[in-house]
C-alpha positions in Angstrom: 0.0 0.0 0.0 1.4 3.4 -1.0 1.2 6.2 1.6 0.4 9.5 -0.1 2.9 12.3 0.2 1.5 15.8 1.0 3.1 19.1 0.5 3.6 21.4 3.5 0.8 23.6 2.2 -1.6 20.6 2.0 -0.6 19.6 5.5 -1.2 23.1 6.8 -4.6 23.3 5.2 -5.6 20.0 6.7 -4.4 21.1 10.2 -6.6 24.2 9.9 -9.7 22.1 9.0 -9.2 19.0 11.2 -8.3 18.9 14.9 -7.8 15.8 17.1 -8.6 16.3 20.8 -7.5 13.7 23.4 -9.8 12.8 26.2 -8.9 11.9 29.8 -9.1 8.2 28.8 -6.4 8.8 26.2 -8.9 8.3 23.3 -8.6 10.6 20.4 -11.5 12.3 18.8 -11.4 13.8 15.3 -13.2 17.1 14.8 -13.9 19.3 11.8 -13.0 22.9 12.4 -15.4 25.8 11.5 -15.2 29.5 12.2 -17.7 30.1 15.1 -19.9 32.4 12.9 -20.1 29.8 10.1 -20.6 26.5 11.8 -23.6 24.7 10.4 -26.1 23.0 12.7 -25.9 19.2 12.3 -27.9 16.3 13.7 -26.1 13.9 16.1 -23.0 16.2 16.4 -20.8 17.1 19.4 -19.8 20.7 19.4 -16.6 22.0 21.0 -16.3 25.8 21.4 -12.7 26.7 21.0 -10.8 30.0 21.5 -7.5 30.9 19.9 -4.7 32.4 22.0 -2.7 35.4 20.6 -0.1 32.9 19.5 -2.7 30.9 17.6 -2.9 27.9 20.0 -6.4 26.4 20.4 -8.0 26.2 23.8 -11.3 24.4 24.4 -13.9 26.5 26.2 -17.2 24.5 26.3 -18.8 21.4 24.9 -22.3 20.3 24.1 -24.2 17.8 22.0 -27.2 20.1 21.3 -27.9 21.8 18.1 -28.9 25.0 19.9 -25.3 25.3 21.1 -24.1 26.5 17.8 -26.1 29.7 17.5 -25.5 30.5 21.2 -21.7 30.3 20.7 -21.6 33.1 18.1 -24.7 35.1 18.6 -23.6 38.6 19.2 -20.2 37.3 20.3 -21.6 36.4 23.7 -19.4 34.2 26.0 -19.8 30.6 25.3 -19.9 29.5 28.9 -20.8 31.4 32.1 -17.9 32.8 34.0 -15.5 32.7 31.1 -14.1 35.9 29.7 -13.0 34.3 26.4 -14.9 34.2 23.2 -15.2 31.2 20.9 -13.3 31.7 17.7 -14.1 28.3 16.3 -16.5 25.4 16.7 -15.0 21.9 16.4 -17.6 19.3 15.4 -17.3 15.6 16.1 -19.6 13.4 14.0 -18.4 9.9 14.7 -20.5 9.0 17.8 -23.0 6.5 16.5 -25.6 6.8 19.3 -26.5 9.0 22.3 -24.6 6.7 24.7 -21.3 7.1 22.7 -21.9 10.9 22.4 -22.3 11.1 26.2 -19.0 9.1 26.7 -17.1 11.4 24.3 -18.5 14.6 26.0 -17.7 13.3 29.4 -14.2 12.2 28.4 -13.3 15.6 26.9 -14.9 17.5 29.8 -12.8 15.5 32.3 -9.6 16.2 30.4 -10.1 19.9 29.8 -12.4 20.9 32.7 -15.1 22.0 30.3 -18.5 23.2 31.4 -21.5 21.6 29.6 -23.1 24.6 28.0 
């Protein structure tokens, strides 16, 4: 099997569109990255609100599995979680949980690792 070779530009574009977050369990969860103001609402998705530091590093702010979470994150640039002073710049969407039970496990695992509030 041949492994494809990607240019540095292709790798950079991929890293801007896809992010892998590790849970407390050590499991990794692949997310598609959207600007907060352009994230579509999707059924059966897990939404992770993410802020960018001045250096460009990503920092998770809040997580939820509800469709109403997306408009709340970017509506009038309101804080995505109570008590937080940081705005969400991106919404990372995980679509691989196949049922509510799996979605709950993913949310709990990421919350435990990053100390995230459930929005």
